[in-house]
PDB file of N, CA, C and O in Angstrom:
ATOM      1  N   UNK A   1      21.464   2.198  -9.232  1.00  0.00           N
ATOM      2  CA  UNK A   1      20.179   2.966  -9.508  1.00  0.00           C
ATOM      3  C   UNK A   1      20.584   4.306 -10.062  1.00  0.00           C
ATOM      4  O   UNK A   1      21.374   5.050  -9.479  1.00  0.00           O
ATOM      5  N   UNK A   2      20.009   4.582 -11.216  1.00  0.00           N
ATOM      6  CA  UNK A   2      20.307   5.836 -11.912  1.00  0.00           C
ATOM      7  C   UNK A   2      19.229   6.899 -11.386  1.00  0.00           C
ATOM      8  O   UNK A   2      18.329   6.612 -10.597  1.00  0.00           O
ATOM      9  N   UNK A   3      19.426   8.039 -11.879  1.00  0.00           N
ATOM     10  CA  UNK A   3      18.556   9.191 -11.463  1.00  0.00           C
ATOM     11  C   UNK A   3      17.049   8.968 -11.927  1.00  0.00           C
ATOM     12  O   UNK A   3      16.133   9.313 -11.180  1.00  0.00           O
ATOM     13  N   UNK A   4      16.812   8.415 -13.108  1.00  0.00           N
ATOM     14  CA  UNK A   4      15.473   8.012 -13.571  1.00  0.00           C
ATOM     15  C   UNK A   4      14.900   6.878 -12.707  1.00  0.00           C
ATOM     16  O   UNK A   4      13.688   6.876 -12.490  1.00  0.00           O
ATOM     17  N   UNK A   5      15.658   5.947 -12.215  1.00  0.00           N
ATOM     18  CA  UNK A   5      15.069   4.893 -11.481  1.00  0.00           C
ATOM     19  C   UNK A   5      14.795   5.540 -10.106  1.00  0.00           C
ATOM     20  O   UNK A   5      13.734   5.257  -9.550  1.00  0.00           O
ATOM     21  N   UNK A   6      15.587   6.311  -9.564  1.00  0.00           N
ATOM     22  CA  UNK A   6      15.232   6.971  -8.331  1.00  0.00           C
ATOM     23  C   UNK A   6      14.080   7.841  -8.257  1.00  0.00           C
ATOM     24  O   UNK A   6      13.319   7.793  -7.290  1.00  0.00           O
ATOM     25  N   UNK A   7      13.910   8.640  -9.236  1.00  0.00           N
ATOM     26  CA  UNK A   7      12.752   9.468  -9.444  1.00  0.00           C
ATOM     27  C   UNK A   7      11.549   8.612  -9.446  1.00  0.00           C
ATOM     28  O   UNK A   7      10.622   8.923  -8.698  1.00  0.00           O
ATOM     29  N   UNK A   8      11.455   7.529 -10.230  1.00  0.00           N
ATOM     30  CA  UNK A   8      10.314   6.666 -10.455  1.00  0.00           C
ATOM     31  C   UNK A   8       9.984   6.116  -9.077  1.00  0.00           C
ATOM     32  O   UNK A   8       8.820   6.181  -8.681  1.00  0.00           O
ATOM     33  N   UNK A   9      10.912   5.594  -8.344  1.00  0.00           N
ATOM     34  CA  UNK A   9      10.737   5.029  -7.145  1.00  0.00           C
ATOM     35  C   UNK A   9      10.180   6.141  -6.134  1.00  0.00           C
ATOM     36  O   UNK A   9       9.303   5.771  -5.353  1.00  0.00           O
ATOM     37  N   UNK A  10      10.576   7.357  -6.085  1.00  0.00           N
ATOM     38  CA  UNK A  10      10.151   8.346  -5.306  1.00  0.00           C
ATOM     39  C   UNK A  10       8.647   8.815  -5.715  1.00  0.00           C
ATOM     40  O   UNK A  10       7.795   9.101  -4.873  1.00  0.00           O
ATOM     41  N   UNK A  11       8.469   8.848  -6.899  1.00  0.00           N
ATOM     42  CA  UNK A  11       6.983   9.013  -7.475  1.00  0.00           C
ATOM     43  C   UNK A  11       6.027   7.941  -7.133  1.00  0.00           C
ATOM     44  O   UNK A  11       4.842   8.216  -6.943  1.00  0.00           O
ATOM     45  N   UNK A  12       6.512   6.637  -7.036  1.00  0.00           N
ATOM     46  CA  UNK A  12       5.734   5.591  -6.613  1.00  0.00           C
ATOM     47  C   UNK A  12       5.301   5.708  -5.231  1.00  0.00           C
ATOM     48  O   UNK A  12       4.162   5.408  -4.873  1.00  0.00           O
ATOM     49  N   UNK A  13       6.308   6.192  -4.367  1.00  0.00           N
ATOM     50  CA  UNK A  13       5.996   6.524  -3.016  1.00  0.00           C
ATOM     51  C   UNK A  13       5.115   7.748  -2.662  1.00  0.00           C
ATOM     52  O   UNK A  13       4.344   7.851  -1.709  1.00  0.00           O
ATOM     53  N   UNK A  14       5.388   8.649  -3.621  1.00  0.00           N
ATOM     54  CA  UNK A  14       4.584  10.032  -3.381  1.00  0.00           C
ATOM     55  C   UNK A  14       4.299  10.489  -4.905  1.00  0.00           C
ATOM     56  O   UNK A  14       5.095  11.111  -5.609  1.00  0.00           O
ATOM     57  N   UNK A  15       3.082  10.084  -5.253  1.00  0.00           N
ATOM     58  CA  UNK A  15       2.502  10.357  -6.656  1.00  0.00           C
ATOM     59  C   UNK A  15       2.455  11.931  -6.686  1.00  0.00           C
ATOM     60  O   UNK A  15       2.138  12.612  -5.711  1.00  0.00           O
ATOM     61  N   UNK A  16       2.770  12.377  -7.796  1.00  0.00           N
ATOM     62  CA  UNK A  16       2.747  13.879  -8.146  1.00  0.00           C
ATOM     63  C   UNK A  16       3.840  14.703  -7.716  1.00  0.00           C
ATOM     64  O   UNK A  16       3.810  15.929  -7.830  1.00  0.00           O
ATOM     65  N   UNK A  17       4.978  13.953  -7.138  1.00  0.00           N
ATOM     66  CA  UNK A  17       6.182  14.437  -6.864  1.00  0.00           C
ATOM     67  C   UNK A  17       6.717  15.412  -7.899  1.00  0.00           C
ATOM     68  O   UNK A  17       6.865  14.911  -9.013  1.00  0.00           O
ATOM     69  N   UNK A  18       7.016  16.605  -7.787  1.00  0.00           N
ATOM     70  CA  UNK A  18       7.655  17.353  -8.923  1.00  0.00           C
ATOM     71  C   UNK A  18       9.268  16.756  -9.175  1.00  0.00           C
ATOM     72  O   UNK A  18      10.088  16.496  -8.295  1.00  0.00           O
ATOM     73  N   UNK A  19       9.400  16.660 -10.311  1.00  0.00           N
ATOM     74  CA  UNK A  19      10.776  16.082 -10.761  1.00  0.00           C
ATOM     75  C   UNK A  19      11.307  16.969 -11.843  1.00  0.00           C
ATOM     76  O   UNK A  19      10.621  17.293 -12.812  1.00  0.00           O
ATOM     77  N   UNK A  20      12.577  17.367 -11.652  1.00  0.00           N
ATOM     78  CA  UNK A  20      13.239  18.042 -12.673  1.00  0.00           C
ATOM     79  C   UNK A  20      14.561  17.262 -13.000  1.00  0.00           C
ATOM     80  O   UNK A  20      15.396  17.059 -12.118  1.00  0.00           O
ATOM     81  N   UNK A  21      14.716  16.866 -14.185  1.00  0.00           N
ATOM     82  CA  UNK A  21      15.889  16.190 -14.669  1.00  0.00           C
ATOM     83  C   UNK A  21      16.841  17.142 -15.267  1.00  0.00           C
ATOM     84  O   UNK A  21      16.412  17.792 -16.221  1.00  0.00           O
ATOM     85  N   UNK A  22      18.052  17.346 -14.885  1.00  0.00           N
ATOM     86  CA  UNK A  22      19.028  18.201 -15.444  1.00  0.00           C
ATOM     87  C   UNK A  22      20.063  17.396 -16.136  1.00  0.00           C
ATOM     88  O   UNK A  22      20.624  16.501 -15.503  1.00  0.00           O
ATOM     89  N   UNK A  23      20.401  17.650 -17.499  1.00  0.00           N
ATOM     90  CA  UNK A  23      21.203  16.738 -18.219  1.00  0.00           C
ATOM     91  C   UNK A  23      22.044  17.674 -19.088  1.00  0.00           C
ATOM     92  O   UNK A  23      21.605  18.777 -19.414  1.00  0.00           O
ATOM     93  N   UNK A  24      23.320  17.216 -19.485  1.00  0.00           N
ATOM     94  CA  UNK A  24      24.096  17.712 -20.439  1.00  0.00           C
ATOM     95  C   UNK A  24      23.830  17.178 -21.830  1.00  0.00           C
ATOM     96  O   UNK A  24      24.316  17.717 -22.824  1.00  0.00           O
ATOM     97  N   UNK A  25      23.000  16.038 -21.889  1.00  0.00           N
ATOM     98  CA  UNK A  25      22.815  15.605 -23.146  1.00  0.00           C
ATOM     99  C   UNK A  25      21.553  16.104 -23.897  1.00  0.00           C
ATOM    100  O   UNK A  25      20.683  16.758 -23.323  1.00  0.00           O
ATOM    101  N   UNK A  26      21.501  15.799 -25.071  1.00  0.00           N
ATOM    102  CA  UNK A  26      20.302  16.433 -25.978  1.00  0.00           C
ATOM    103  C   UNK A  26      18.997  15.828 -25.390  1.00  0.00           C
ATOM    104  O   UNK A  26      18.890  14.627 -25.143  1.00  0.00           O
ATOM    105  N   UNK A  27      18.147  16.615 -25.210  1.00  0.00           N
ATOM    106  CA  UNK A  27      16.783  16.258 -24.683  1.00  0.00           C
ATOM    107  C   UNK A  27      16.230  15.027 -25.414  1.00  0.00           C
ATOM    108  O   UNK A  27      15.629  14.177 -24.759  1.00  0.00           O
ATOM    109  N   UNK A  28      16.396  14.889 -26.703  1.00  0.00           N
ATOM    110  CA  UNK A  28      15.931  13.717 -27.372  1.00  0.00           C
ATOM    111  C   UNK A  28      16.545  12.415 -27.014  1.00  0.00           C
ATOM    112  O   UNK A  28      15.935  11.347 -27.065  1.00  0.00           O
ATOM    113  N   UNK A  29      17.915  12.571 -26.610  1.00  0.00           N
ATOM    114  CA  UNK A  29      18.722  11.433 -26.151  1.00  0.00           C
ATOM    115  C   UNK A  29      18.119  10.958 -24.790  1.00  0.00           C
ATOM    116  O   UNK A  29      18.056   9.761 -24.510  1.00  0.00           O
ATOM    117  N   UNK A  30      17.675  11.953 -23.950  1.00  0.00           N
ATOM    118  CA  UNK A  30      17.422  11.603 -22.542  1.00  0.00           C
ATOM    119  C   UNK A  30      16.054  10.947 -22.656  1.00  0.00           C
ATOM    120  O   UNK A  30      15.805   9.969 -21.951  1.00  0.00           O
ATOM    121  N   UNK A  31      15.160  11.430 -23.502  1.00  0.00           N
ATOM    122  CA  UNK A  31      13.671  11.008 -23.560  1.00  0.00           C
ATOM    123  C   UNK A  31      13.435   9.927 -24.505  1.00  0.00           C
ATOM    124  O   UNK A  31      12.298   9.499 -24.705  1.00  0.00           O
ATOM    125  N   UNK A  32      14.532   9.442 -25.132  1.00  0.00           N
ATOM    126  CA  UNK A  32      14.357   8.394 -26.232  1.00  0.00           C
ATOM    127  C   UNK A  32      13.539   7.097 -25.651  1.00  0.00           C
ATOM    128  O   UNK A  32      14.048   6.343 -24.822  1.00  0.00           O
ATOM    129  N   UNK A  33      12.348   6.935 -26.124  1.00  0.00           N
ATOM    130  CA  UNK A  33      11.575   5.871 -25.645  1.00  0.00           C
ATOM    131  C   UNK A  33      10.943   5.872 -24.254  1.00  0.00           C
ATOM    132  O   UNK A  33      10.314   4.929 -23.775  1.00  0.00           O
ATOM    133  N   UNK A  34      11.206   7.144 -23.614  1.00  0.00           N
ATOM    134  CA  UNK A  34      10.839   7.190 -22.165  1.00  0.00           C
ATOM    135  C   UNK A  34       9.482   7.984 -22.148  1.00  0.00           C
ATOM    136  O   UNK A  34       9.189   8.830 -22.993  1.00  0.00           O
ATOM    137  N   UNK A  35       8.663   7.601 -21.057  1.00  0.00           N
ATOM    138  CA  UNK A  35       7.435   8.389 -20.844  1.00  0.00           C
ATOM    139  C   UNK A  35       7.713   9.105 -19.504  1.00  0.00           C
ATOM    140  O   UNK A  35       8.091   8.539 -18.479  1.00  0.00           O
ATOM    141  N   UNK A  36       7.487  10.362 -19.643  1.00  0.00           N
ATOM    142  CA  UNK A  36       7.578  11.210 -18.440  1.00  0.00           C
ATOM    143  C   UNK A  36       6.253  11.345 -17.776  1.00  0.00           C
ATOM    144  O   UNK A  36       5.223  11.526 -18.425  1.00  0.00           O
ATOM    145  N   UNK A  37       6.288  11.249 -16.359  1.00  0.00           N
ATOM    146  CA  UNK A  37       5.204  11.364 -15.547  1.00  0.00           C
ATOM    147  C   UNK A  37       4.668  12.831 -15.473  1.00  0.00           C
ATOM    148  O   UNK A  37       5.406  13.757 -15.810  1.00  0.00           O
ATOM    149  N   UNK A  38       3.470  13.039 -15.062  1.00  0.00           N
ATOM    150  CA  UNK A  38       3.069  14.360 -14.797  1.00  0.00           C
ATOM    151  C   UNK A  38       4.007  15.001 -13.807  1.00  0.00           C
ATOM    152  O   UNK A  38       4.665  14.297 -13.041  1.00  0.00           O
ATOM    153  N   UNK A  39       4.087  16.317 -13.801  1.00  0.00           N
ATOM    154  CA  UNK A  39       5.008  17.006 -12.906  1.00  0.00           C
ATOM    155  C   UNK A  39       6.487  16.676 -13.070  1.00  0.00           C
ATOM    156  O   UNK A  39       7.284  16.730 -12.133  1.00  0.00           O
ATOM    157  N   UNK A  40       6.791  16.349 -14.257  1.00  0.00           N
ATOM    158  CA  UNK A  40       8.212  15.980 -14.616  1.00  0.00           C
ATOM    159  C   UNK A  40       8.673  16.717 -15.815  1.00  0.00           C
ATOM    160  O   UNK A  40       7.956  16.762 -16.814  1.00  0.00           O
ATOM    161  N   UNK A  41       9.924  17.346 -15.771  1.00  0.00           N
ATOM    162  CA  UNK A  41      10.335  18.190 -16.827  1.00  0.00           C
ATOM    163  C   UNK A  41      11.903  17.725 -16.935  1.00  0.00           C
ATOM    164  O   UNK A  41      12.506  17.101 -16.060  1.00  0.00           O
ATOM    165  N   UNK A  42      12.431  18.155 -18.179  1.00  0.00           N
ATOM    166  CA  UNK A  42      13.872  17.973 -18.591  1.00  0.00           C
ATOM    167  C   UNK A  42      14.377  19.254 -18.814  1.00  0.00           C
ATOM    168  O   UNK A  42      13.773  20.019 -19.566  1.00  0.00           O
ATOM    169  N   UNK A  43      15.470  19.604 -18.222  1.00  0.00           N
ATOM    170  CA  UNK A  43      16.203  20.821 -18.575  1.00  0.00           C
ATOM    171  C   UNK A  43      17.679  20.507 -18.947  1.00  0.00           C
ATOM    172  O   UNK A  43      18.463  19.992 -18.150  1.00  0.00           O
ATOM    173  N   UNK A  44      17.989  20.852 -20.195  1.00  0.00           N
ATOM    174  CA  UNK A  44      19.315  20.575 -20.783  1.00  0.00           C
ATOM    175  C   UNK A  44      20.372  21.766 -20.518  1.00  0.00           C
ATOM    176  O   UNK A  44      20.109  22.966 -20.600  1.00  0.00           O
ATOM    177  N   UNK A  45      21.480  21.260 -20.222  1.00  0.00           N
ATOM    178  CA  UNK A  45      22.605  22.302 -20.096  1.00  0.00           C
ATOM    179  C   UNK A  45      23.067  22.848 -21.352  1.00  0.00           C
ATOM    180  O   UNK A  45      23.089  22.068 -22.304  1.00  0.00           O
ATOM    181  N   UNK A  46      23.435  24.024 -21.533  1.00  0.00           N
ATOM    182  CA  UNK A  46      23.544  25.084 -20.501  1.00  0.00           C
ATOM    183  C   UNK A  46      22.292  25.856 -20.286  1.00  0.00           C
ATOM    184  O   UNK A  46      21.491  25.972 -21.213  1.00  0.00           O
ATOM    185  N   UNK A  47      22.084  26.362 -19.183  1.00  0.00           N
ATOM    186  CA  UNK A  47      20.814  27.211 -18.981  1.00  0.00           C
ATOM    187  C   UNK A  47      21.146  28.257 -17.927  1.00  0.00           C
ATOM    188  O   UNK A  47      22.098  28.109 -17.162  1.00  0.00           O
ATOM    189  N   UNK A  48      20.456  29.166 -17.905  1.00  0.00           N
ATOM    190  CA  UNK A  48      20.599  30.374 -16.941  1.00  0.00           C
ATOM    191  C   UNK A  48      19.855  30.142 -15.741  1.00  0.00           C
ATOM    192  O   UNK A  48      18.934  29.325 -15.708  1.00  0.00           O
ATOM    193  N   UNK A  49      20.246  30.887 -14.659  1.00  0.00           N
ATOM    194  CA  UNK A  49      19.670  30.693 -13.382  1.00  0.00           C
ATOM    195  C   UNK A  49      18.169  31.124 -13.414  1.00  0.00           C
ATOM    196  O   UNK A  49      17.350  30.602 -12.658  1.00  0.00           O
ATOM    197  N   UNK A  50      17.794  32.217 -14.430  1.00  0.00           N
ATOM    198  CA  UNK A  50      16.366  32.544 -14.406  1.00  0.00           C
ATOM    199  C   UNK A  50      15.426  31.431 -15.075  1.00  0.00           C
ATOM    200  O   UNK A  50      14.240  31.305 -14.771  1.00  0.00           O
ATOM    201  N   UNK A  51      16.117  30.607 -16.059  1.00  0.00           N
ATOM    202  CA  UNK A  51      15.464  29.446 -16.571  1.00  0.00           C
ATOM    203  C   UNK A  51      15.298  28.328 -15.467  1.00  0.00           C
ATOM    204  O   UNK A  51      14.242  27.702 -15.379  1.00  0.00           O
ATOM    205  N   UNK A  52      16.236  28.123 -14.732  1.00  0.00           N
ATOM    206  CA  UNK A  52      15.962  27.122 -13.562  1.00  0.00           C
ATOM    207  C   UNK A  52      14.977  27.597 -12.564  1.00  0.00           C
ATOM    208  O   UNK A  52      14.112  26.863 -12.085  1.00  0.00           O
ATOM    209  N   UNK A  53      15.123  28.772 -12.281  1.00  0.00           N
ATOM    210  CA  UNK A  53      14.057  29.332 -11.246  1.00  0.00           C
ATOM    211  C   UNK A  53      12.662  29.196 -11.927  1.00  0.00           C
ATOM    212  O   UNK A  53      11.695  28.750 -11.310  1.00  0.00           O
ATOM    213  N   UNK A  54      12.604  29.572 -13.139  1.00  0.00           N
ATOM    214  CA  UNK A  54      11.178  29.364 -13.781  1.00  0.00           C
ATOM    215  C   UNK A  54      10.724  28.025 -13.836  1.00  0.00           C
ATOM    216  O   UNK A  54       9.555  27.770 -13.547  1.00  0.00           O
ATOM    217  N   UNK A  55      11.575  27.081 -14.199  1.00  0.00           N
ATOM    218  CA  UNK A  55      11.087  25.650 -14.262  1.00  0.00           C
ATOM    219  C   UNK A  55      10.764  25.203 -12.845  1.00  0.00           C
ATOM    220  O   UNK A  55       9.779  24.488 -12.661  1.00  0.00           O
ATOM    221  N   UNK A  56      11.552  25.590 -11.814  1.00  0.00           N
ATOM    222  CA  UNK A  56      11.209  25.049 -10.456  1.00  0.00           C
ATOM    223  C   UNK A  56       9.928  25.630 -10.017  1.00  0.00           C
ATOM    224  O   UNK A  56       9.133  24.884  -9.446  1.00  0.00           O
ATOM    225  N   UNK A  57       9.657  26.740 -10.189  1.00  0.00           N
ATOM    226  CA  UNK A  57       8.517  27.566  -9.818  1.00  0.00           C
ATOM    227  C   UNK A  57       7.366  27.033 -10.590  1.00  0.00           C
ATOM    228  O   UNK A  57       6.294  26.923  -9.994  1.00  0.00           O
ATOM    229  N   UNK A  58       7.447  26.683 -11.855  1.00  0.00           N
ATOM    230  CA  UNK A  58       6.418  26.136 -12.661  1.00  0.00           C
ATOM    231  C   UNK A  58       6.039  24.699 -12.131  1.00  0.00           C
ATOM    232  O   UNK A  58       4.846  24.428 -11.994  1.00  0.00           O
ATOM    233  N   UNK A  59       6.997  23.780 -11.831  1.00  0.00           N
ATOM    234  CA  UNK A  59       6.724  22.515 -11.294  1.00  0.00           C
ATOM    235  C   UNK A  59       5.994  22.564  -9.917  1.00  0.00           C
ATOM    236  O   UNK A  59       5.036  21.823  -9.695  1.00  0.00           O
ATOM    237  N   UNK A  60       6.469  23.456  -8.991  1.00  0.00           N
ATOM    238  CA  UNK A  60       5.892  23.674  -7.778  1.00  0.00           C
ATOM    239  C   UNK A  60       4.330  24.125  -7.944  1.00  0.00           C
ATOM    240  O   UNK A  60       3.430  23.719  -7.210  1.00  0.00           O
ATOM    241  N   UNK A  61       4.181  24.933  -8.911  1.00  0.00           N
ATOM    242  CA  UNK A  61       2.881  25.397  -9.181  1.00  0.00           C
ATOM    243  C   UNK A  61       1.926  24.398  -9.748  1.00  0.00           C
ATOM    244  O   UNK A  61       0.726  24.415  -9.477  1.00  0.00           O
ATOM    245  N   UNK A  62       2.534  23.454 -10.609  1.00  0.00           N
ATOM    246  CA  UNK A  62       1.591  22.491 -11.236  1.00  0.00           C
ATOM    247  C   UNK A  62       1.358  21.457 -10.192  1.00  0.00           C
ATOM    248  O   UNK A  62       0.271  20.883 -10.253  1.00  0.00           O
ATOM    249  N   UNK A  63       2.200  21.109  -9.224  1.00  0.00           N
ATOM    250  CA  UNK A  63       2.084  20.232  -8.161  1.00  0.00           C
ATOM    251  C   UNK A  63       0.957  20.604  -7.152  1.00  0.00           C
ATOM    252  O   UNK A  63       0.181  19.808  -6.622  1.00  0.00           O
ATOM    253  N   UNK A  64       1.005  21.986  -6.976  1.00  0.00           N
ATOM    254  CA  UNK A  64      -0.026  22.564  -6.143  1.00  0.00           C
ATOM    255  C   UNK A  64      -1.427  22.362  -6.659  1.00  0.00           C
ATOM    256  O   UNK A  64      -2.374  22.013  -5.954  1.00  0.00           O
ATOM    257  N   UNK A  65      -1.479  22.624  -8.013  1.00  0.00           N
ATOM    258  CA  UNK A  65      -2.813  22.475  -8.738  1.00  0.00           C
ATOM    259  C   UNK A  65      -3.224  21.051  -8.681  1.00  0.00           C
ATOM    260  O   UNK A  65      -4.411  20.802  -8.471  1.00  0.00           O
ATOM    261  N   UNK A  66      -2.388  20.109  -8.841  1.00  0.00           N
ATOM    262  CA  UNK A  66      -2.708  18.737  -8.892  1.00  0.00           C
ATOM    263  C   UNK A  66      -3.146  18.236  -7.462  1.00  0.00           C
ATOM    264  O   UNK A  66      -4.090  17.453  -7.360  1.00  0.00           O
ATOM    265  N   UNK A  67      -2.467  18.685  -6.375  1.00  0.00           N
ATOM    266  CA  UNK A  67      -2.866  18.363  -5.192  1.00  0.00           C
ATOM    267  C   UNK A  67      -4.281  18.867  -4.777  1.00  0.00           C
ATOM    268  O   UNK A  67      -5.055  18.181  -4.110  1.00  0.00           O
ATOM    269  N   UNK A  68      -4.554  20.128  -5.230  1.00  0.00           N
ATOM    270  CA  UNK A  68      -5.929  20.729  -4.865  1.00  0.00           C
ATOM    271  C   UNK A  68      -6.946  20.007  -5.553  1.00  0.00           C
ATOM    272  O   UNK A  68      -7.966  19.676  -4.949  1.00  0.00           O
ATOM    273  N   UNK A  69      -6.750  19.689  -6.926  1.00  0.00           N
ATOM    274  CA  UNK A  69      -7.794  18.955  -7.698  1.00  0.00           C
ATOM    275  C   UNK A  69      -8.030  17.656  -7.265  1.00  0.00           C
ATOM    276  O   UNK A  69      -9.124  17.150  -7.514  1.00  0.00           O
ATOM    277  N   UNK A  70      -7.082  16.960  -6.584  1.00  0.00           N
ATOM    278  CA  UNK A  70      -7.152  15.597  -6.119  1.00  0.00           C
ATOM    279  C   UNK A  70      -8.056  15.563  -4.815  1.00  0.00           C
ATOM    280  O   UNK A  70      -8.518  14.496  -4.411  1.00  0.00           O
ATOM    281  N   UNK A  71      -8.264  16.639  -4.242  1.00  0.00           N
ATOM    282  CA  UNK A  71      -9.001  16.673  -2.823  1.00  0.00           C
ATOM    283  C   UNK A  71     -10.445  16.602  -3.129  1.00  0.00           C
ATOM    284  O   UNK A  71     -11.271  16.610  -2.216  1.00  0.00           O
TER     285      UNK A  71
END
């Protein structure tokens, strides 16, 4: 099972689960023919700590909004 398959299985179990893929490959290579679920982002290396923190914060905030709107 690769990371994408694991994330898909986790999201099937818990829809709306925030997911951040971190890769050293070009974003276009990672996403080639792939559909990303809501609350999923890709971060390509190299990146700074502030970028990582911003992405995590944004994903958590988006998941909170989705959870509240689903109620």
